[in-house]
C-alpha positions as CSV (number, residue, x, y, z in Angstrom):
1,X,-2.2,-52.4,-9.0
2,X,0.7,-50.4,-7.4
3,X,0.9,-48.3,-10.5
4,X,-2.8,-47.3,-10.2
5,X,-2.3,-46.4,-6.5
6,X,0.7,-44.3,-7.4
7,X,-1.1,-42.5,-10.2
8,X,-4.1,-41.9,-7.9
9,X,-1.9,-40.4,-5.2
10,X,0.0,-38.2,-7.7
11,X,-3.3,-37.0,-9.1
12,X,-4.7,-36.3,-5.6
13,X,-1.5,-34.4,-4.8
14,X,-1.8,-32.2,-7.9
15,X,-5.5,-31.5,-7.1
16,X,-4.6,-30.5,-3.6
17,X,-1.8,-28.2,-4.9
18,X,-4.2,-26.6,-7.4
19,X,-6.8,-26.1,-4.6
20,X,-4.2,-24.5,-2.4
21,X,-3.0,-22.1,-5.1
22,X,-6.6,-21.2,-6.1
23,X,-7.4,-20.5,-2.4
24,X,-4.4,-18.2,-2.1
25,X,-5.0,-16.5,-5.4
26,X,-8.7,-15.8,-4.6
27,X,-8.0,-14.9,-1.0
28,X,-10.9,-13.1,0.6
29,X,-8.7,-11.0,2.9
30,X,-8.9,-7.3,2.1
31,X,-5.8,-5.2,1.9
32,X,-5.2,-2.6,4.6
33,X,-5.8,1.0,3.3
34,X,-3.4,3.7,4.4
35,X,-5.0,6.6,6.2
36,X,-3.9,9.3,3.7
37,X,-5.8,12.0,5.7
38,X,-3.2,11.5,8.5
39,X,-0.4,11.7,5.9
40,X,-1.8,15.0,4.6
41,X,-2.0,16.4,8.2
42,X,1.6,15.3,8.9
43,X,2.8,17.0,5.7
44,X,0.9,20.2,6.6
45,X,2.4,20.1,10.1
46,X,5.9,19.6,8.7
47,X,5.5,22.6,6.4
48,X,4.2,24.7,9.3
49,X,7.1,23.7,11.6
50,X,9.9,23.9,9.1
51,X,8.9,26.8,6.9
52,X,6.4,28.6,9.1
53,X,3.8,28.5,6.3
54,X,0.2,27.5,6.2
55,X,-0.6,24.8,3.6
56,X,-3.4,22.7,2.4
57,X,-2.4,19.2,1.4
58,X,-4.5,16.6,-0.4
59,X,-3.5,13.0,-1.0
60,X,-5.2,10.3,-3.0
61,X,-7.5,7.8,-1.3
62,X,-7.4,4.0,-1.4
63,X,-3.7,3.6,-1.2
64,X,-2.7,0.1,0.0
65,X,-0.7,0.2,3.2
66,X,2.4,-1.7,2.0
67,X,6.2,-1.2,2.2
68,X,7.6,0.4,-0.9
69,X,4.4,2.0,-2.2
70,X,5.1,5.5,-3.7
71,X,2.3,8.0,-4.3
72,X,1.9,11.7,-4.8
73,X,0.1,14.4,-2.8
74,X,-0.4,18.1,-3.6
75,X,0.5,20.9,-1.3
76,X,-0.9,24.3,-1.8
77,X,0.9,27.2,-0.2
78,X,-0.7,30.5,-1.1
79,X,-1.2,30.5,-4.8
80,X,1.6,28.0,-5.4
81,X,1.2,24.2,-5.7
82,X,3.9,21.6,-5.0
83,X,4.0,17.9,-5.6
84,X,4.9,15.8,-2.5
85,X,6.4,12.4,-3.1
86,X,5.3,10.0,-0.4
87,X,7.0,6.6,0.2
88,X,5.7,4.0,2.6
89,X,8.7,2.7,4.6
90,X,6.9,-0.3,6.2
91,X,3.6,-2.1,6.2
92,X,2.5,-0.3,9.5
93,X,1.7,3.0,7.8
94,X,4.9,4.9,8.4
95,X,5.9,7.1,5.5
96,X,8.6,9.6,4.4
97,X,7.9,12.5,2.1
98,X,9.7,15.1,0.0
99,X,8.2,18.3,-1.3
100,X,9.3,18.9,-4.8
């Protein structure tokens, strides 16, 4: 009898663990998307301030706001195009960028 109870409790524990993992895996929370329009405006402002040049910067959309994410924007200055490497430094939307 004790063996049956122990097996039942072990089975229930495994089922609870599977349910917990399934709930976390299929989480309904949606990721926060980075406001890349603001990033583009910040890059344009930096180019204007540091180089005294007018630029047009475009960045991809639907970038997850998460520390360590790296993505690329395009900066057009006159007829020349430059790649901008953007790195998210935290999960609050702060970034650093380098024009290459």
